[in-house]
N, C-alpha and C positions, 0 to 999 in steps of 0.2 A: 504493500500500500504506500509505504514511504517513497519507494523508488518511482512508482507511477505518478506521485505528486511532484517529486524533485525534478524529473525530466522536463515537463512542461514549464515549471518555474524557471529552470535554467534558460529555456528557449525564450520565454517572455523577457527575462532580464537581459539576454543577449540583444534582443530587438530594441529594448528600451535604451540600452547603452549605445547601440548603433545609431538610434535616432537622436540621442543626446549629442553624439559626435557630429552628426549631420547639422543639427541646430546650431551648435557652437561654431563650427567652421563657416556656416552660412552667415551667421551674425558677424564674424570677422570679415567676411568678404564684402558684406553690404554696408557696413558702417561708414558714414561720412561721404557717401557717393550720391550724385545727383540722379535720381531715378527718371527724371524727365528726359535727360540725354539718352538714357538706355531705351526708354519707351519710344523716343523719336527714331532711334537707329533700328529698332525692331520693326517699326511700322514701314520703314523704307527698304527692308530686306527683300531680296529676290529668292523666294522659297523654292524655286525650280532647282537651284543649286543644292538645296537641302535634300530634295528628292533624289538627285544624282548621288549624293553622299550616302543616302539610305540604301541604294542599290548595292554599293560596295560593302556597306556594313553587313547586309544579308549574305552577300557572296562569301564573306569571310567565314560565316557559319558553315556553308556548304563545303568549302575547301578544307576546313578543320575537320569536318565529319569524314571526308574521304581520307585525309591524312591519318586520322585515328585508326582507321581500318588497317592501314599499312603497318602500324605499330603492334596491332593485335595479331596480325597474320603469323609472325614467327612463333607465337605460342599456340598455334593450331586453331585459331578462331577466325572464321570467315563470316562476317556479319553484313547485313544490308546497309547501304548508305543512308536509307531513310531512318532506320532504327538508330543509327549513329547520330544523325542530325537531330532527331527529336530528343534523344538522351542528353545531348549537349544543350539544346534549347531549354529543357527542363532544369538542368543544372544552373544555367544563367538566371532562370526565373527564381530559383531558390536563393540565389545570391542577393536578390532584391529584398528578401525577407530577413535572412540571417547571413551576414557577410561570411564568406569562405565556406559556407555549407554546400555550395553548388558542386564541388568536386566529389563529395561523398554521394550526393543526390544523383549526380550523373552516372557514377559507377553502379549505384543501386538500380537505377532505371534501366541500364543496359543489361544487368543481370535478369531483370524481370522479363525482358523480351528476347534475350539471346543466350541466357544462362552462362555468360562469361563471369568467372569468379571475380568477386569484388576486389580482392587483394591484387589480382593481376591487372585489371583495368585501372585501378587506382594508381598502381605503379606507373602505367603509361601516361596517366594524367600528370603525375609529378614530373615525368620526363618531358612532357609537353611544356610545363612551366619552365624547366631548365632551358629548353630550346628557345622559348619565348624570351627568356632573360638574355640569352646570347644575341638574339635579334635586336632587343632593345639596346643592348650595349653597342651594337652596330650603328643604330640610329644616334646614340649618344656620341659615338666617335665621329660621325658625320657632322653632328652639331658642334662638337669641339673644333672641327676643321673650318666650318663655314660660319658659325655664329658664336665664336668664343667670347666676344664682347657682350653678347646678350646673356650668356651663361654667367659671366661675372656679375652683371647687373642683377640677374635673378637671385644669385647667391646673397647679394647684399640686401635686396629688397625683402626676401623671404625670411631673413634672419636665421637660416639653417646653419647649425654648427656641428660639424662632423669631427669626431676624434678618431684619427686613423689607428691609433694604438688599441682602442677598444674593439675596433673592427677586426684587427689582426688577432687579438686574444680570443675573440669569439670564434673565428674560423679555426684556430688551433684547437680549442676545446671541443668544437663540433667534430673535427677530423679525428681527434683522439678517442672520442666517444664511439664513433663509427668503427674505428680500428679495433677497439676493445670488444665491441659487440661481435664482429666477425671472427675475432680470435677465440672467443669463448662461447659462440652460439651453440655448438654441439653439446657442451656441458650444461648450458642454460636450458636447452631443450629437454633435458632429462628431468627437470623439475616440473611436475604435473601442472602447477599453476601457470608456468611460463610457456608451456608447450604450444598452446593455441596462439599466443602472442608472437612466438618465434616463427611459427608457420605463416602467420599473416605477414610478418616483416619479410620473410623469404619470398612470398608471393609478390609483394611490392618490389623487391629487388629484381625478380624475374621481369616485371614490367619495365623497370628502369633500364635494364640491360638489353631489352628487346631491340634497341636501336643498333646494336652491334650485329644483330642477326637479320637485319632488314634484307628482303629479297629485291626490293625496288628502291634502292638508295636515291637514284636520280629523281624518281617521282616524289619522294619524300622532300627532297630539297626544293623541287619545283613548287610543290603545294605550300611549303613553308614560306617561300618568297611570295607566292600569290596571296597568302593570308596577310602578310605584313604590308604588301603593296595596297591591298584592300583597306587595311586599317589606316594606312597613311592617307589614301585618297578620301576615305570617310571623314577624316579629321581636316584635311587641307581644303577640300572643296567647299566646306562651310564658310571659309574665309571669303570666297567670292560672292556669297550671299549678302555681305555687308559692304556698302560703298567705301567705308573707312578702311577696310582691310583687303579690298579686292586687288591691291597692288602687292600683296605679300608674295615673296619668292618661294621657290621650291625649298631652299635652305630654311626659310622661316617655318615651313611645314615640318621639317625635321625637328626644330625646336619645340613646336606646338605638341607634336605627338609624344615627345619625351616628357615634357612638363605635365601633359594630360595624364600620362601613365602614372606619374608620381602621385597625382591627385587621386587616381582610382585605387591606388594601393591602400590608402587609409581605410580602416574598417568602418566606414559610414554607409548607411543604407543607400545603395545605388550610386555611391560616389557623391551624393548630394552634399553641398557645402564644401567638401574637400576639393572636388573638381573645380567648383566655382572660384575658390580661393586661389588654387594653383593657376588658373587661367588669368585671374586678376593680376597676380604677381608676374606671371609669364609675359603677358602683353605689356605690362609696365616696363619690363626689361627690354622687350623688343622695341618699344617706342623710344626708350632712352637711347638704345643703340642706333636708332634711326634719326636721332636728334629731335624727337618730338616730345610732347609733354607726358610726363609719367602719369599724371592724373587722368588725362585723356586715354592713355593706354589701359589704365585700370578699368575705366568705364567700358571701353571696347572689349576688354577681356571678359568682363561680366556679361556683356551683350552676347558675345560669342558663346559663352557657357550656357546662356539661357536658350540657345538654339541647339547646340551640340549635345548637351546632356539629356534634354528631353527626347531628342532623336534616338540616342542610345537606349534610354529606358523604354521608349515606345517599341523599339525593335525587340528588346528583351521580353516585354509584356506580350506582344502579339505572337512572337515565335513560341514563347513559353506556354501561353494559354492554348495555342493550337496543339502543342506537344502532348498535353494531358489526354485528350481523346485519342490521338494517334497512337500513343504508347499503350493506352488501354485496349485499343483495337488489336494491336500487334500482340499484346500479351494474351488476349482471349483466343486469338488465332493459334498461337503456339500451344496453349493448353488444350484446345480442341484437337490439334494434330497429335499431341502426346496421348490423348484419351483414345483416339482412333487407332494409334499404333500399339 
């Protein structure tokens, strides 16, 4: 009885904390700005560009679904692209309620329709995050090359303070922990209480190492490039919707996607508040680098965020809500086939 009460309570607390994060960051983003300027910019926006951006946002879902299949293939799982797509969409929908819950929800949804073990599919999802991080570092590298002055301005505007020593210590501790686990995992597996945990971690490790057994490495690279080009265009094309940012260059787009990703990392519901604040500081930095007013940049950053973020959330909601009946239909179909067999 206590466990059944504790679980929903934790979920409610997680949602409340996430909403509190969103509210706090949104307050930080909005304070001291002239809303009339933002309203005026939004009224002049060309939303046809937003529609183009949405097309690329949806394309990224499809490309990610196909790429996921390539990672599952070395473990002997051949799944349909549609089930992969709707599992991913359901995961993103869950992220809107409880941040970071989407990864588990996605793996669980796939198990329901394709019987892929959760630990193995979860391992491939972690692997995807590693690949995504590498791609983001690539964009960061391009930003350093072409928009270094804007990065310096963003650093000063946002007040971010990074201690390199703490990062190095954290990496060393993590590496040591992983090394000790693999050194003693056979002995740990003999302990009844730890047996299931060890097996689950082994399954995740199988998923993580699936990239080394890929049969179609060229396709994996191609789809990964396609995903991130789609993300880039979904972010950059929104700039053309606003007259004030329609002259932004391709290099400015590199900067925007890096800053936007930083905003979405914060555990706030749907990135609300954190993304807006990141765009405010990001555009301030861009405008300073261009010799324009920082205040004007902040207003344009918020205007951009009020178009780009609702676009992302709308795609998540629409695709996620469609995924629920589609996954239910696929699951019922699988159960019927098993019953006949």
